[in-house]
C-alpha positions in Angstrom: -4.7 14.0 -18.5 -3.0 13.1 -21.8 -4.8 13.9 -25.1 -7.4 11.3 -26.1 -7.7 10.5 -29.8 -10.0 7.9 -31.4 -10.2 5.5 -28.5 -6.6 6.0 -27.4 -4.4 8.3 -25.4 -1.0 9.5 -26.4 1.6 10.2 -23.8 5.4 10.3 -23.9 5.2 9.2 -27.5 3.2 6.1 -26.8 -0.3 5.5 -28.0 -2.4 3.6 -25.5 -5.7 2.1 -26.7 -8.7 2.7 -24.5 -11.5 0.3 -24.6 -15.0 0.8 -23.2 -14.3 4.3 -21.7 -17.8 4.6 -20.3 -17.8 1.3 -18.5 -18.7 1.8 -14.8 -15.8 0.6 -12.5 -17.2 1.9 -9.2 -20.9 2.3 -10.2 -22.2 3.7 -6.9 -19.5 6.4 -7.0 -20.1 7.2 -10.7 -16.5 6.3 -11.6 -16.2 5.2 -15.2 -13.1 3.9 -16.8 -12.3 7.2 -18.4 -12.7 9.0 -15.1 -10.5 6.3 -13.5 -7.7 6.9 -16.0 -7.9 10.7 -15.3 -7.6 10.0 -11.5 -4.7 7.6 -12.1 -2.9 10.3 -14.1 -3.4 12.8 -11.3 -2.0 10.5 -8.5 0.7 9.0 -10.7 3.6 11.1 -9.3 2.7 9.7 -5.8 1.7 6.1 -6.6 4.6 5.5 -9.0 7.2 6.4 -6.4 6.2 3.3 -4.4 5.9 0.9 -7.4 9.0 1.8 -9.5 11.4 -1.1 -10.0 9.4 -3.3 -7.7 7.7 -6.6 -8.6 4.1 -5.8 -9.2 1.0 -7.9 -8.4 -2.2 -6.5 -9.7 -5.9 -7.2 -9.0 -8.1 -6.9 -12.1 -11.9 -6.3 -12.1 -13.0 -6.7 -15.8 -16.6 -5.8 -15.0 -15.9 -3.3 -12.2 -16.8 -3.4 -8.5 -18.5 -5.5 -7.3 -17.7 -8.3 -9.8 -15.4 -11.1 -10.6 -11.7 -10.4 -10.1 -8.4 -12.1 -10.4 -4.9 -11.5 -9.1 -2.2 -11.2 -11.8 1.5 -11.7 -11.2 2.7 -12.8 -14.6 2.6 -10.0 -17.2 -0.1 -10.5 -19.7 0.8 -11.3 -23.3 1.3 -9.5 -25.6 3.0 -6.6 -23.9 3.5 -3.1 -25.3 7.1 -2.3 -26.0 7.2 0.3 -23.2 6.3 -2.2 -20.5 9.3 -3.6 -18.8 9.4 -6.8 -16.7 11.6 -8.6 -14.2 11.8 -12.4 -13.7 11.8 -14.0 -10.3 11.0 -17.6 -9.4 9.7 -18.2 -12.9 7.3 -15.3 -12.9 7.7 -12.3 -15.1 6.5 -9.3 -13.1 5.6 -5.9 -14.5 7.8 -3.0 -13.4 5.4 -0.1 -13.0 7.9 2.7 -13.6 6.1 5.4 -15.7 2.7 6.8 -16.6 2.2 4.9 -19.8 2.4 1.6 -18.0 0.0 2.8 -15.3 -2.6 4.0 -17.8 -2.2 0.8 -19.8 -2.9 -1.2 -16.7 -5.8 1.0 -15.8 -7.4 0.3 -19.2 -7.1 -3.4 -18.3 -9.3 -2.7 -15.2 -6.4 -3.1 -12.8 -8.0 -1.5 -9.7 -5.3 -2.3 -7.1 -1.5 -2.2 -7.2 0.4 -4.4 -4.7 4.2 -4.0 -5.3 6.9 -6.1 -3.6 8.5 -4.7 -0.5 11.9 -4.8 -2.1 13.3 -3.8 -5.5 13.6 -6.2 -8.3 16.9 -8.1 -8.0 17.3 -7.2 -4.3 16.6 -9.0 -1.1 16.6 -5.9 1.1 13.5 -4.0 2.2 12.8 -0.5 0.8 11.1 0.6 4.0 9.5 -0.9 7.1 5.8 -1.5 7.3 3.7 -2.7 10.2 0.2 -3.9 9.2 -2.7 -3.5 11.6 -5.4 -5.9 10.4 -8.8 -5.8 12.0 -10.6 -9.1 12.6 -14.1 -7.4 12.3 -15.7 -6.1 9.1 -15.9 -2.7 10.7 -13.4 -1.7 13.4 -14.0 1.6 15.2 -10.8 1.1 17.3 -8.4 1.0 14.3 -7.1 4.6 14.7 -6.7 4.1 18.5 -4.6 1.0 17.7 -2.5 3.0 15.2 -1.9 5.8 17.7 -0.7 3.3 20.3 1.8 1.8 17.9 3.0 5.2 16.7 3.7 6.3 20.2 5.7 3.1 20.9 7.8 3.7 17.8 8.3 7.3 18.9 9.5 6.1 22.3 12.1 4.0 20.4 13.3 7.2 18.6 11.5 6.3 15.3 9.1 8.7 13.5 6.6 7.1 11.3 3.7 7.7 8.9 0.4 6.0 9.2 -1.6 5.2 6.1 -5.0 3.7 5.5 -4.9 0.4 3.7 -7.9 1.6 1.7 -9.8 -1.3 3.2 -10.3 -1.7 7.0 -6.7 -1.7 8.2 -3.9 0.7 8.7 -0.2 0.3 7.9 2.5 2.2 9.7 5.5 3.1 7.6 9.1 3.8 8.8 11.6 5.0 6.2 14.9 3.2 6.6 18.4 3.4 5.2 19.4 0.7 2.7 21.3 -2.2 4.1 18.8 -3.3 6.8 17.4 -6.8 6.3 13.9 -8.1 6.6 14.9 -10.5 9.4 16.3 -7.5 11.4 13.0 -5.7 11.0 11.1 -8.7 12.0 13.0 -8.7 15.3 11.9 -5.1 16.0 8.4 -5.9 14.8 8.1 -8.8 17.2 9.4 -6.7 20.0 6.9 -3.9 19.4 4.0 -6.4 18.7 4.7 -8.3 21.9 4.8 -5.0 23.9 1.5 -3.7 22.6 -0.3 -7.0 23.0 0.9 -7.3 26.6 -0.1 -3.7 27.4 -3.4 -3.8 25.5 -4.5 -7.5 25.5 -8.1 -6.6 24.6 -7.1 -4.6 21.5 -4.1 -6.4 19.9 -3.2 -10.0 19.0 -0.2 -11.7 17.4 -2.4 -14.7 16.4 -2.1 -15.3 12.7 -5.2 -17.4 12.2 -8.2 -15.1 11.9 -10.6 -17.6 13.3 -8.6 -17.5 16.6 -8.4 -13.7 16.9 -11.9 -12.9 18.2 -12.5 -9.2 17.8 -8.8 -8.2 18.3 -6.7 -6.3 15.8 -3.9 -8.4 14.4 -0.4 -6.8 14.7 1.1 -8.2 11.6 4.9 -7.9 11.5 5.3 -11.0 9.4 3.7 -9.8 6.2 6.7 -7.4 5.7 9.1 -9.9 4.0 10.7 -10.8 0.8 8.1 -12.3 -1.7 5.1 -10.7 0.1 3.2 -7.6 -0.8 1.1 -4.9 0.9 -1.2 -2.3 -0.8 1.0 0.5 -2.2 0.6 4.0 -0.8 -1.9 5.8 -3.0 -3.3 2.7 -4.7 -7.0 2.7 -5.3 -8.9 -0.2 -3.7 -11.7 -2.2 -5.2 -14.1 -1.3 -2.4 -17.6 0.2 -2.6 -16.4 3.7 -1.8 -13.6 3.8 -4.3 -11.2 4.3 -1.4 -7.5 5.0 -1.8 -4.7 3.9 0.5 -3.8 7.3 2.0 -1.0 8.5 4.3 -2.2 10.5 7.3 -1.1 13.1 9.7 -0.9 11.7 13.2 -3.3 14.5 14.2 -5.9 12.9 11.9 -5.3 9.5 13.6 -5.9 11.1 17.0 -9.1 12.6 15.7 -10.3 9.1 14.7 -10.5 9.9 11.0 -12.3 7.2 8.9 -10.5 5.3 6.1 -13.7 5.8 4.1 -13.0 9.6 4.0 -10.2 9.2 1.4 -11.3 8.1 -2.1 -10.8 8.7 -5.8 -13.1 11.7 -5.9 -11.2 13.7 -3.3 -7.6 12.3 -3.3 -6.3 14.7 -5.9 -7.4 17.8 -3.8 -5.9 16.2 -0.7 -2.6 15.6 -2.3 -2.4 19.2 -3.5 -2.6 20.2 0.2 -0.5 17.5 1.9 2.0 16.4 -0.7 3.7 13.0 -0.1 3.8 12.6 3.7 6.0 9.5 3.4 8.6 11.1 1.2 8.8 14.1 3.6 10.1 11.9 6.4 13.8 11.0 6.3 15.2 7.6 7.1 14.9 6.7 10.7 17.7 5.3 13.0 16.4 1.7 13.0 19.9 0.5 13.2 20.2 1.8 16.8 17.1 -0.1 17.9 18.4 -3.3 16.2 21.8 -3.0 18.1 20.0 -2.4 21.4 17.8 -5.4 21.0 20.7 -7.6 19.9 22.6 -6.7 23.1 19.6 -6.9 25.5 19.2 -10.2 27.2 15.6 -11.7 27.1 13.6 -10.8 30.1 15.6 -7.7 30.9 
């Protein structure tokens, strides 16, 4: 953690003021603001990889969890000189590129980081993500659902990395080469989603309206699109257990690991053991699947 001096921390030549360091942010976990900043500094090499040069949406909890919160897209004013922004559709988004910006945001009680799925100034996806969204407050079948989707992707020749959302869901990430479009990935997503819902109609649904899903898990291939966001890998979540969105080994999915097992108090130790599971996977041959689907007639 950078050196703390008189209510501020100095890092990379920038002095970042720290207000109310003893304020509880996750009271039941004993996580104060000063502890939170220490944890952010520890996970920064992992979290920043998936936020750099992307349009950032944050969720701020000024009084900690639980408490009132608000989403913030527009960068607050005034901005420190080291915080860079990018404008899109009249909104000036923060570019979360380095540790000073991350700790500055942490001091503002930003507890969640939701970057765009494309780089600033680009319309192309950085990776492919499928979002498995439970309809129930607690879903014991979420890892079963993730395993099924992972095996379908494997049958298409695509390796992937599952990650907890940090809430109740799971996202499945497929690294891709640059040049593939969001629309092309939606075609594959719809294909996989239709397949798993037909094979497991009691488990999956493609119904967007939550009130019409019953107890099924929503296979969301539509959220992955320009202008939308998903929880960044390694972002903390404003949940009672101070959970962190954590990439998993498929063996952990098969053992029905709980998303609640990964939180701010143990994420640093885990990352020392696992490293970045997403970065370890090379881009997958999604182009081959796209070509195959484009040449296959419906119904064949």
